[in-house]
C-alpha positions in Angstrom: -17.9 -33.1 19.1 -19.1 -31.5 16.1 -17.5 -28.2 14.7 -19.6 -25.1 14.1 -18.5 -22.8 11.4 -19.4 -19.1 11.9 -21.3 -17.1 9.3 -20.0 -15.1 6.7 -21.2 -11.7 8.1 -19.9 -13.1 11.7 -16.5 -13.5 10.3 -16.5 -10.2 8.5 -17.0 -8.7 12.2 -14.3 -10.5 13.9 -11.5 -9.4 11.1 -12.9 -6.0 11.3 -12.2 -6.3 15.1 -9.0 -7.5 14.6 -8.1 -4.9 12.5 -9.5 -2.4 15.2 -7.5 -3.8 18.0 -4.1 -3.4 16.0 -5.1 0.3 15.5 -6.0 0.7 19.1 -2.5 -0.4 20.2 -0.8 1.4 17.8 -2.5 4.9 18.9 -1.4 4.3 22.1 2.2 3.4 21.4 4.4 6.5 22.1 1.8 8.6 24.0 3.2 10.7 26.7 -0.1 12.8 27.8 -2.1 12.0 30.4 -4.7 9.7 30.1 -6.6 9.3 32.9 -7.7 12.0 35.4 -8.6 12.4 39.3 -12.1 13.5 39.6 -12.3 13.9 43.0 -11.4 13.7 46.5 -14.0 13.0 49.4 -13.7 13.1 53.4 -17.0 10.8 54.0 -19.8 12.5 52.2 -18.0 15.6 51.8 -16.2 16.9 49.0 -12.9 18.7 49.5 -11.7 18.5 46.2 -13.4 18.7 42.8 -11.8 18.9 39.2 -15.0 19.8 37.5 -14.9 23.2 39.5 -11.2 23.8 39.4 -11.0 26.5 37.0 -7.4 27.6 37.9 -4.0 25.8 37.7 -4.2 22.1 38.2 -4.2 21.9 42.1 -1.1 20.0 43.0 -1.8 19.5 47.1 -5.4 19.0 48.8 -5.5 19.9 52.4 -7.7 17.6 54.5 -9.2 18.0 57.6 -7.2 17.1 60.8 -6.7 13.0 61.2 -9.6 13.6 64.2 -12.2 14.4 61.8 -11.0 12.6 58.9 -13.4 9.3 58.6 -12.7 8.0 55.2 -10.9 9.1 52.0 -12.4 8.8 49.1 -10.7 9.3 45.6 -12.8 9.1 42.3 -10.8 8.5 39.2 -10.9 7.3 35.7 -9.8 7.9 32.1 -9.6 11.7 30.9 -12.2 13.2 29.0 -10.7 12.5 25.4 -10.0 9.3 26.5 -13.1 7.8 27.9 -14.2 5.9 24.9 -10.6 3.8 25.0 -10.0 0.2 26.8 -7.6 1.8 29.6 -7.2 0.0 32.9 -6.5 2.2 35.7 -3.5 1.2 38.6 -3.4 3.6 41.8 -0.9 4.0 44.8 -1.2 6.4 47.7 2.3 6.6 48.7 2.5 6.4 52.4 0.0 3.8 52.6 0.0 1.3 49.8 3.3 -0.7 49.0 2.3 -1.9 46.0 0.5 -0.9 43.1 -3.5 -1.7 43.6 -6.2 -2.1 40.4 -10.1 -2.9 41.0 -11.1 -6.5 40.5 -12.9 -7.6 37.6 -11.6 -11.0 36.4 -11.8 -13.4 33.5 -13.3 -17.1 34.5 -13.3 -20.3 33.6 -17.1 -21.3 33.9 -17.9 -25.0 34.6 -21.1 -26.1 34.3 -23.3 -29.5 34.2 -26.8 -29.9 32.5 -29.1 -32.5 32.4 -31.6 -34.1 29.7 -33.8 -31.2 29.3 -31.0 -28.7 29.2 -31.1 -26.9 32.2 -28.5 -26.1 34.8 -27.5 -28.6 37.5 -24.4 -26.9 39.1 -22.5 -23.8 38.4 -18.5 -23.6 39.2 -16.5 -20.5 38.8 -12.7 -20.2 38.6 -12.0 -16.6 38.3 -9.1 -14.9 37.0 -8.1 -11.6 38.6 -5.0 -9.6 38.9 -1.9 -10.6 37.3 -0.1 -13.8 36.9 4.2 -13.7 38.0 5.8 -13.3 34.9 3.4 -11.8 32.8 5.1 -9.8 29.9 2.3 -8.2 27.8 2.3 -10.9 25.5 0.6 -14.5 25.9 2.8 -15.9 23.7 5.8 -15.0 25.9 4.7 -14.8 29.4 5.1 -17.2 32.1 2.6 -19.9 32.2 1.2 -21.3 35.6 -0.5 -24.8 36.2 -3.8 -25.0 37.9 -6.1 -27.6 39.3 -9.6 -27.6 40.4 -12.3 -30.5 41.1 -15.8 -30.9 40.9 -18.2 -33.5 41.8 -20.8 -34.5 38.9 -24.7 -34.0 40.4 -27.3 -36.6 39.7 -28.9 -36.4 36.4 -25.4 -34.4 34.7 -25.4 -35.7 31.1 -23.2 -32.5 29.5 -20.2 -30.5 31.2 -20.3 -27.2 29.4 -16.9 -25.4 29.4 -16.4 -21.5 29.2 -14.2 -19.1 29.1 -15.4 -15.5 29.7 -15.3 -12.2 30.4 -18.8 -11.8 32.0 -18.7 -8.4 33.9 -19.1 -5.1 31.3 -16.3 -2.9 32.8 -13.7 -5.7 32.4 -10.4 -5.0 30.8 -7.8 -7.4 30.3 -6.1 -10.8 28.6 -6.3 -14.3 30.1 -5.3 -17.8 27.9 -5.8 -21.2 28.9 -3.8 -24.3 27.4 -3.4 -28.1 27.6 -7.2 -28.2 29.3 -7.8 -31.5 30.6 -10.6 -33.5 32.5 -9.3 -36.2 34.4 -11.9 -39.1 35.3 -10.9 -42.0 37.6 -11.0 -45.5 35.2 -11.9 -48.9 36.3 -8.5 -49.5 36.7 -7.7 -47.3 39.4 -6.0 -44.4 37.3 -7.1 -40.9 36.0 -7.7 -40.7 32.1 -8.2 -37.7 30.6 -11.7 -37.4 29.0 -11.7 -34.0 27.0 -10.9 -34.3 23.2 -8.2 -32.3 21.7 -6.4 -30.7 25.2 -3.8 -29.4 23.0 -6.0 -27.6 20.5 -4.1 -29.3 17.5 -7.3 -29.9 15.8 -9.1 -27.1 13.9 -8.8 -24.5 10.9 -6.4 -21.8 10.8 -5.0 -22.4 14.3 -2.1 -20.3 13.5 -4.3 -17.2 13.1 -5.8 -15.2 15.8 -9.3 -15.9 14.2 -8.7 -19.8 13.6 -11.2 -22.3 14.8 -10.5 -25.2 17.1 -12.6 -28.0 16.8 -14.2 -28.3 19.9 -14.5 -24.8 20.9 -16.9 -22.0 19.8 -16.7 -18.2 20.1 -19.8 -16.2 22.0 -22.3 -14.0 19.8 -20.6 -10.9 21.5 -17.2 -9.7 21.6 -16.0 -12.5 18.5 -13.3 -10.6 17.9 -11.7 -10.6 21.4 -11.6 -14.7 21.6 -8.3 -15.5 19.9 -6.2 -18.7 19.2 -2.5 -18.2 20.0 0.3 -20.7 19.0 2.7 -21.7 21.8 6.1 -21.2 21.5 8.1 -23.7 19.6 8.9 -26.5 20.0 5.0 -26.8 20.8 2.9 -27.7 18.2 -0.2 -26.9 20.9 -2.3 -23.5 21.0 -4.2 -21.8 23.4 -7.5 -20.3 24.0 -7.3 -16.3 24.7 -9.6 -13.5 25.6 -8.0 -9.8 25.2 -10.8 -7.8 26.0 -10.6 -4.3 25.0 -14.2 -3.2 25.2 -15.8 -2.2 28.2 -18.9 -2.5 27.1 -19.0 -6.4 25.5 -18.4 -9.4 26.9 -16.0 -12.4 25.2 -16.7 -16.0 25.4 -15.0 -19.6 24.4 -17.4 -22.4 25.1 -17.5 -26.1 24.5 -19.5 -29.1 25.7 -18.8 -32.5 26.7 -21.4 -35.7 26.8 -20.8 -37.6 29.7 -22.4 -40.8 28.6 -20.2 -43.7 29.3 -17.5 -41.2 30.3 -18.4 -40.2 34.0 -21.9 -40.5 36.4 -23.4 -39.1 39.2 -21.1 -38.5 42.0 -17.8 -38.9 40.4 -15.2 -36.4 40.9 -13.6 -34.9 38.0 -9.9 -33.1 38.3 -10.1 -29.8 35.9 -6.2 -29.1 34.8 -4.8 -26.4 32.5 -2.2 -23.8 32.4 -3.0 -20.0 32.8 -1.4 -16.5 32.0 -3.3 -13.7 32.5 -3.4 -9.5 33.5 -6.8 -8.4 34.3 -8.4 -5.5 35.7 -11.3 -3.3 35.1 -11.6 0.3 32.8 -14.1 3.4 33.3 -14.7 5.4 36.3 -13.6 4.1 39.6 -13.5 4.6 43.4 -10.8 3.8 46.3 -11.8 4.3 49.7 -9.1 4.5 53.0 -10.5 4.4 55.7 -9.0 6.9 59.1 -5.4 7.1 57.3 -3.0 8.5 59.7 -1.6 12.1 59.8 0.8 12.9 57.3 1.4 14.1 53.6 0.6 11.4 50.6 0.5 11.3 47.2 -2.2 9.6 45.3 -0.4 8.3 41.9 -2.3 7.0 39.1 -1.5 5.3 35.9 -3.1 3.9 32.8 -2.0 0.6 31.1 -3.8 -1.0 27.7 -5.9 -4.0 28.3 -3.1 -6.0 28.5 -1.3 -4.4 31.1 1.6 -2.7 29.1 2.0 1.2 30.5 0.7 3.6 28.7 0.5 7.7 29.0 1.6 9.7 31.4 1.1 9.4 35.2 -0.8 11.6 37.2 -0.9 12.2 40.9 -2.5 14.3 43.9 -0.8 15.6 46.6 -2.5 15.0 49.8 -2.0 16.2 53.4 -3.9 15.2 56.3 -2.7 17.2 59.2 -2.1 16.2 62.7 -5.0 17.3 65.4 -3.7 20.4 67.1 -2.8 18.5 70.2 0.2 16.6 68.5 1.4 19.3 66.2 4.7 20.2 67.0 4.4 23.7 68.3 1.5 22.8 70.4 3.6 19.9 71.9 6.8 22.2 72.3 4.1 24.8 74.2 3.0 21.9 76.3 6.5 21.0 77.2 7.6 24.7 78.0 4.7 25.5 80.0 5.1 22.1 81.8 8.7 22.9 82.5 8.0 26.1 83.5 5.4 25.0 86.0 7.7 22.3 87.3 10.9 24.9 87.7 8.2 27.4 89.4 7.1 24.5 91.9 10.8 23.5 92.0 12.1 26.8 92.7 9.3 27.5 95.3 10.0 24.1 97.1 13.5 25.3 97.0 12.8 28.5 98.5 10.6 27.2 101.1 13.3 24.9 102.0 16.1 27.3 101.9 13.8 29.8 104.1 12.9 26.6 106.2 16.7 26.4 106.5 17.5 30.1 107.3 15.0 29.6 110.0 16.5 26.9 111.7 20.1 28.5 111.4 18.5 31.9 112.9 16.8 29.6 115.7 20.1 28.4 116.5 21.9 31.2 116.1 19.7 32.6 118.7 20.0 29.6 121.1 23.6 29.8 120.5 23.7 33.4 121.8 21.1 32.8 124.7 23.9 29.4 125.7 26.9 32.1 125.2 24.8 34.6 127.3 24.4 31.9 129.9 27.6 30.4 130.0 29.3 33.9 130.2 26.7 35.0 133.5 27.9 31.5 135.2 31.3 31.9 134.4 31.7 35.6 135.2 28.8 35.4 138.3 28.9 32.1 140.2 32.5 31.4 138.9 33.5 34.8 140.7 31.5 34.0 143.8 33.1 30.3 144.2 36.5 31.8 143.7 35.7 34.1 146.2 34.8 31.4 148.5 37.9 29.5 147.6 40.1 32.6 148.7 38.1 32.9 152.2 38.2 29.5 153.0 42.3 29.0 152.6 42.7 32.4 154.0 40.4 31.2 157.3 42.5 27.7 156.9 45.7 29.5 157.4 44.8 31.6 160.3 43.5 28.7 162.1 45.7 26.3 163.9 45.5 23.1 162.9 44.2 21.7 166.3 41.3 24.0 166.3 38.0 22.1 165.7 36.9 24.3 162.9 40.2 23.4 160.6 39.1 20.6 159.1 35.8 22.3 158.6 37.8 25.0 156.4 40.0 22.1 154.7 36.7 20.3 153.3 35.0 23.9 152.6 38.1 24.5 150.2 37.6 21.4 148.2 34.2 21.4 148.0 35.1 25.0 146.4 37.6 23.3 144.6 35.1 20.4 142.8 32.5 23.2 142.6 34.7 25.3 140.6 35.8 22.2 138.4 32.3 21.5 137.9 31.2 24.8 137.1 34.3 24.8 134.3 32.6 21.8 132.7 29.3 23.3 132.7 30.2 26.3 130.9 32.6 24.2 128.3 29.0 22.2 127.7 26.9 25.0 127.1 29.1 27.5 125.1 28.4 27.5 121.6 32.0 28.0 121.0 33.0 24.5 121.8 30.3 22.8 119.5 33.1 21.4 117.3 34.6 18.1 117.2 38.0 19.3 117.6 37.1 20.7 121.1 35.6 17.5 122.2 38.9 16.0 121.4 40.5 18.6 123.1 38.6 18.8 126.3 38.6 14.8 126.4 42.5 14.3 126.3 43.3 16.9 128.9 40.3 15.4 131.1 42.3 11.7 130.3 45.6 13.1 131.0 44.7 15.4 134.4 42.6 12.4 135.6 44.9 9.6 134.7 47.8 11.6 135.5 46.6 12.2 139.5 46.5 8.1 139.8 49.8 8.1 138.1 48.6 6.4 134.9 50.0 6.9 131.6 47.6 7.8 129.0 48.2 7.1 125.3 46.1 9.2 123.2 45.8 8.3 119.0 43.9 11.0 117.1 44.0 11.7 113.4 46.1 14.5 112.2 42.9 16.4 110.5 39.7 16.4 112.0 36.8 17.0 109.9 34.8 20.6 110.9 32.1 19.2 112.3 29.7 21.1 114.2 28.2 18.7 117.6 25.7 19.8 119.6 25.7 20.9 123.4 23.9 17.8 124.5 25.9 15.3 122.5 29.2 16.6 123.7 28.3 16.8 127.4 27.1 13.0 126.9 30.2 11.7 125.5 32.3 13.7 127.9 30.3 12.5 130.9 30.4 8.6 129.6 34.0 9.4 129.0 34.8 10.9 132.4 32.9 7.7 133.9 35.0 5.1 132.0 38.1 6.5 133.2 37.0 7.0 136.9 36.2 3.3 136.6 39.6 2.7 135.5 41.4 4.4 138.4 38.8 2.6 141.2 39.3 -0.6 140.0 41.3 -1.5 136.9 44.5 -1.3 138.6 45.7 -0.6 135.3 49.2 0.2 134.0 48.3 2.2 130.8 45.4 3.4 129.4 44.8 3.9 125.6 42.3 6.6 124.1 41.9 6.0 120.3 40.1 8.4 118.1 38.4 6.8 114.3 36.9 9.2 111.9 34.2 7.3 110.3 31.6 8.1 106.9 28.9 10.1 109.4 30.3 9.0 113.0 33.2 8.8 115.2 34.4 5.8 117.1 36.1 6.4 120.8 38.0 3.5 121.6 39.3 3.9 126.0 41.3 0.6 126.3 43.3 -0.5 129.8 45.6 -3.4 130.4 44.2 -3.4 134.2 43.0 -6.6 136.0 39.5 -7.2 133.7 36.4 -8.7 135.0 33.6 -11.3 133.9 31.0 -9.8 132.4 28.8 -12.9 133.6 29.9 -12.7 137.0 28.5 -9.3 137.6 24.6 -9.3 139.2 21.6 -8.4 137.1 21.1 -5.9 139.4 22.9 -2.8 138.7 22.8 -1.1 142.0 24.4 -3.9 144.0 27.7 -3.7 141.8 29.4 -0.3 141.3 30.8 -1.3 138.0 28.2 -2.7 136.3 25.9 0.5 137.9 28.5 3.0 136.1 28.6 1.0 132.6 24.7 0.9 132.4 24.6 4.4 132.8 27.5 4.9 130.7 25.4 3.0 128.0 22.4 4.5 128.6 24.1 8.1 127.6 25.6 6.8 124.5 22.2 5.3 123.4 20.7 8.3 124.2 22.4 10.3 121.4 21.8 7.6 118.9 25.2 6.0 119.4 26.4 2.1 119.8 28.2 1.1 123.2 30.5 -1.9 122.9 32.0 -3.7 126.3 35.0 -6.4 126.0 36.3 -7.9 129.3 37.8 -10.8 130.7 39.9 -11.6 133.8 43.3 -10.6 133.4 43.0 -9.1 129.9 42.1 -5.6 130.4 38.7 -3.9 129.3 37.7 -2.4 126.2 35.0 0.3 125.6 33.8 1.4 122.2 31.7 4.6 121.9 30.2 4.9 118.4 28.6 8.6 117.8 26.5 9.7 114.9 27.1 12.7 113.3 24.5 14.6 111.1 26.8 15.5 108.4 24.5 17.3 106.4 23.8 19.6 109.5 27.4 20.3 110.3 
């Protein structure tokens, strides 16, 4: 490919442009003034901050509407008024949202086109370089280079391959360089062959200068002063093509062509390989939008960098506060919690009060019943008891006055016995009815007296085992009466049928019940030998009645017996400890 020399006027422009680049970089050096400005902040289409209409001291905090009404937060920013014509790139960061510094788009491209015989474009491939490569130092010579590999397929009729390194957009600012550019094609032997001439840029004029002229590459007609040649660090003798775009109004271009005749054909795949290093952004006025940011305090930070990515000037920032919706703000939440706690407290207090009132009503009702029971017991004891005592005394007097040969003598004897029996039963009824005896201690005392008296009359020793300390449980009259009658029936069976020589009566206190055991060493009986019909056997009939009494008060009845090994009866009686 033949080289093409630039006219003298173009060379003068190029030399003058390089001098301007040096002056611009020098002017930036040491600057500590803010070179950028945050022009406005919008909530969707509504302006909430406008630097053009701020006549007082610079605003440091912008108060935005609550998060429920905020849809899109838009920041408008750019160079300060005095720096409008300077090549400045802008990087932004919204503290509390962005993790890293952000920069608007813009790229310098490697553009590959294929042309036909009539010079018309057959295919168009762009390989952009945007942002900043890892290891970028601000200078192409000292930055870290990265390899890149791309592929294209030659269309039908392709005769020429055109490659451009171009900063096409007007607002692009930055620096990008490529080196060791190769175009690989598979030859007849199946191996890849480089068909691009002078990949290392070792041929040309003044290649040790920025305005050098590589043999096969040409600068574009615009922005020629921004298309540089760069010497790679020793010991390499190769060079790189660079574009340092520091003018938002002009593009810059490197371009070269490669005839494809006898080198590649339609349908062939060409592999493009090069090394690159770049830092590219854009200049001028810009916008940054954030969709529905959550409530909180943010700081929008803005810093300026040179086209090559070196920080310059002082950073500017603007604090932004997005308040929480009122129903999520701490005072409102505290108010709701306090109100909720107050309502719960009122409800709980009302429930407790109703429960206490119901309990007081039950206690009052119970006291009324106890007073009535006490009155009935006292009336029975005072009235019927006195009458039965009078009958007993009269029967005894008549019995003594009548001779034993008199026909009425036996009647007076039976009358006295009946009055004594009625007096005893009346005493049991008074004991059962009287609220003074609604305790476990009173029940146990009455049962032990019954056992000692009943068994003593039959000359059967009674062994009684009870705890030294008894709980102060309150037992209803019905419970006491049924336990007493059940115990009396069991003792009656022992005296009549067991032929026992000893009876054990034990009381055990459980968590919410007591267990009463009556055990004898009598003859016992077989549980399977008793007829199913309880009316035909007095023992089964009596025990069936005992079981019904115990179950009627919610208790459990247990019976164990066998011929020659005595009988064991157990009552397990529940107690409402809470009510007690």
